N, C-alpha and C positions, 0 to 999 in steps of 0.2 A: 479637643478631646485628647487623652493620652492613650497610649496603645492598651494598657490594662483594661481601662473603661470600655475600649472599643471591643476588646476580646470578651468581656463580661457581657456587655449587651448583645454579642451574638450568639452566647452560650446560655445566658441565664435570664437577660433582660425581659424578654417577653412573657417568660413563664413565671417569674419569682415575683414581679412588681405586680400584685393583684390590683394596685390604685389605678393601674392604667384602663380597667374594665368601666370604671365610675365615669359615667356622662354628666356634665354640668346640666341643670335643669333649670328652664325659663320659668319663673314664677311671678303672679300677680302679688301685689301689695294693696288689699282690699280692706274697706271699713264696711260696716253693716248695711249701707246704703249704696254699696259699690262705687262710690265716688271717687277712689283711688285706683279702680280696676282697669288702667288702660297701660300702654306702653310706656309712658312716662315714668310709670313706678315699678315696672318689672326688675328682677334680680334674676342672675344666674348663678346658682349655688350647686356645688356636689353634694352636700348634704342638707337636708331641710327636713321639715315637718308635714305632716298631712294638714290640708285644709279642712274648713267645716264641710265643705262641699264633697271632699273626698270621703269624709266620714258617713255623711247621710247618702251618700251613693253607693256605699260598700254593701254587698249582699249579706255581710254577718257583721255583728257588732264588735266594736274594735276594743274588747275587754284586755287588759292588761295588768299583769302582776309586776313586781318589782325584784331586782336582784338584792342580795344582800348588801352589796356595795351602795346601791341605790336608796336602801333603808337606812343604811348607816348616815349617809349624806343628806337624809330628809324625808323621804317618803314614809319612814318608819313612824312620823307624826301620826298617821294615820292607823298605825297598828291597833290601838284602843277600840277606834270603831270597828275596823275590820273585823276584829277577834269577836266582838261584842254580836256582830251582824252575821257571823260564820261567811265573811266573805274573804277573797284573796286578792283582789283587785285593787288597783290605785288609779290616780287620775294622771292624765297626760295631757302634755301641751300640745294644741294646735299651732299654726302660723298664722291665723287669720283673726282680724278684729271682731269682735261679738257686739259691742256698741261702742260709744264714744270714750268709755272709760274700762272697757274690758276687753281680753283676749279669750278667744274659743280654748277651751279644754274639753277632753273626753271624760265624763263621770264614771262613778263605780259601777253604773249600770251600762256602760258602753255608749251613751248620748252625748251630743255636744251639749255645751252649756257655757255660760260667762263667767270669767274669773278675774279679779285685779290682777294687774302684770307683775306686782311685786311680791307676789306669793311663791314661797320657796320650797314647797314641799310638793309639787308637782313633777312627774317624772318626765324625761327625755328618751322618746325612741326613734332614732336616726332613720332616715328612709334616704335609700340610694337608689339610683337608676344605672343598670350596667349595660353595656355594649352587648348586645344579643349574639353577634358573630363570634366575639372574641370568647363569651359566655359559653357557646356550643362547642368551640374549639378545647377550652381549659376544663369542659364540666368532668372529665375523670380524673382531674388533679383536686376537684372541689368535693367537699363532703356534704353531699344531697340525701336527706334523710326524711322519711315520712313518719312524722311523730303519730303516739297513740291518739291525739285528738284527729287526725285526718289529714292535716295540712302538712305542708313541706317546709323543711328549713335548709339553709345551707351556710357553712361556714367560709370565708373569704381570705383567712389569714391574719385578719384583725383581731387583736386581743386586748383584754380590759379586765379589771378585777371584776369579778362576777360573785362567786360562792363563799360564803363562810367555811373555815376550815374545822369546825367542831371545837368544843371546849378543851379536849385532850389535846390535841396539836396545837392549839391556840396557846395554851399554857407553857406547852414544851418550846414553841418558836419564841415566845416572850422570854424564856429563861435563856435560851440561845443569844437573843438580841441583847439583852442586859450584859452579857458575858462577853459580847463583841464577837461572837462567831459565825455571824452572818455576813455573808458577801452582798455587797450592794452592786446591782446590776447597772445603775445609772439611770433607769429609767423612774418617770414621776407621773402621778396621775391627779388630775384637779378633783378637789374635795369641795366640800360646800363653801357658800360666801359668808365670812365673818362681818361681823357688824361694822366693822371699820373699813370695809370695802375691798379688803385681800381676799385670796381665796387660799383654803387648806391645800397644800402638796404632800401628797402621799408617795412615799418611796417604796419603792419595789427591792425584793432581796430573794438570794438563791439559797435553796436548801435542799440537800440531796437531789439536786439535779431538776429541781421544779421552782417555778417562781410565784413568790408571796408578796403580796401589799400590806405593810401596817397601816391602818386607817384610823383616824380620829372619827368618833361617835358624835354626832351633832348635838346629843342631848347630854349623855352620861359623861363625855369628854373623854372616855376611856380608850385605848388603842386597842383593835380587833384586827385579827389577821384574816386574810383573803386569799383565794386561790386567783393566779391570773390565767385566764383561760380562753379559748378561741369564743368570739361573740357569735351565738345563732342568730341567723337573720331570717324571718318568714318571707318565703316567698308569696306576694302578694296577686299575682297576676298568673299562677300555676297553671290554670286551666286555659288561660291565652296562649301560652308558649308553644313553640313548634313539637312534632311528635318526635324529633331527635333528642329532646329534653323529657318531655312528657309524653309518653306514649298514647294517651287520650288527649293531648293539647288539641285546641282547634286553630293554632297557628296566626292568629290575629295579631301577637305582641309584636311590638316594634323594638322591646328593650326587655330586660328582667328587671322588675321591680321589687325590693325588698326592703324590710323594715325590722328592727332588732325584735326579737321574739318577746322581750321583757323590757321594761323600763331601766336602761344601764345606768342612768344618773339623775340625781335630785339636788336639792340645795341651791339651785341656780334659776333665779326669777327670771320671767321674760324680758322683764326690764326693771331697774333699779336706779333712781338716780340721786345723787346729792344736791340738785338744785331744785327748788322747789318751784321755780318757775316755768320748769319744762311744759310745752303742749302735750294737753292729754292726747291729742289725735295723732301727735308723732309718735308717743312713746308705744302705742298699740301696733305699731307697723313692724313687720318683718324685717324690713330692711335695716330698721335701728336696733334689734332686739339681741339682748345678751346672749339668747340661745344660738342665734344665726351666728355671731361671731365665736363662740365657743365650738360649734359643731365643724365649722369651716376653716378655723385658725386663722380669722382675720382680725386686722386693725380696721375698724368699721369705718371711722372718718376717711382714712386712707382708701379703702375699697371703695366707697361709694364716691369719692373725688375723682376716682380711677374710672367712672362710669359705671358702677355696678350698685346702682341705685339712683336716687335723685335728690341732689344736693339741697333743693329749695326745701326739703322736708326732712333734713337732717336735725337731730337732736343734739343739744348741747352736751349731754353727756357721751363718752367715747367708751367703747369696749375692747381692750386691745388684747388678743390671744394669737397675734401673728407668731407662727411657727410652734404654738403650743396648745392647740386646740384639741377635740376629739381624735380627728384624724390623723393628727401628728401624733397624740398618745398611742391610739389604737395601732399605729404602724410602727412603733419604736423598736421592736422585736425584728421585724422586716428589715428595717434600715440597718439594725445591728449584721443580720444575715448577709444584706446586701454587701456591707463593709467588709465582712469576713472572707468574702467570696472574691471581691476585688482584691484585698490584700492577698489573698493566695495566689490571684492570678498574677498580681505584681511580683510575687517572689519567684514565681515560676519563671516569668520572662525576666528576673532580674532586674526590676525598675524600684527605683528607692521612693520616688516622688509621686503619689497619685493625684496632687493637683494638675 
């Protein structure tokens, strides 16, 4: 480790990199008969989805809306149904199998049901478990808010395209883009899955000090502008937190559990294969899912080969998001900030090589 990195770690490392709070969680890969619910099928993942059991044990229904970005990427397919029925909710993926051919989702009424794994209009709501002691230490740096609905959210420095800019600014940004006046930040965000198996990548631009993403609409093919904003995470175990965080908490929690307040992404199926001979009972396992690969930034075959999953039940289809999944994308600006701080340290110390 060079001197600049040592100095940066001492002065900024613990406070700046919020990812250090995230704890890998041990998860079971189960089918409807619990035949696969033993240690041989466990995975350990930093980012995951709730199981059917989690949903059914929750004291409140897991109703979820979609961000504008999620709607552009596929959740908007339900727009007509939602508008007709005066509903604002969408379906979200769970990580558990519902049957031999279906995966659990939370439906529009907040209840679990089965769904084919190749459906692309279901949203993702990432779940994280955070180290409780470190959360307590950093809570003054975190933005904890009580919502009008009565629950609490927190932002963790993770950013993502979330809201539509409005048609006026949309028109202006598109004009500036066409004239080449917008600066690329270098950040990109995964969009929906194309028919050829590749993914749309939406670029980020800076305009008047703010960050925007030009995203392709899955149905119309139009390019629409969205704001890049901190992701609000709902604190799911608020009542179990210690009184140092929640004055009315019972102190039973061993960690802080958060889930994105809205569905932040869609257009990605739980599993999609180009091989018609895939074993149906394997493609409904969390260890093999595209969702797992994207959320954690895995090359799935590589991850399972290293022991994070069971190789005996691996699928032929591999999903490779190594170094470019959700956690990587949501941390891009954090990485840029860290790089800038390190460069500043290096300049102050007169060090040219940061490697």
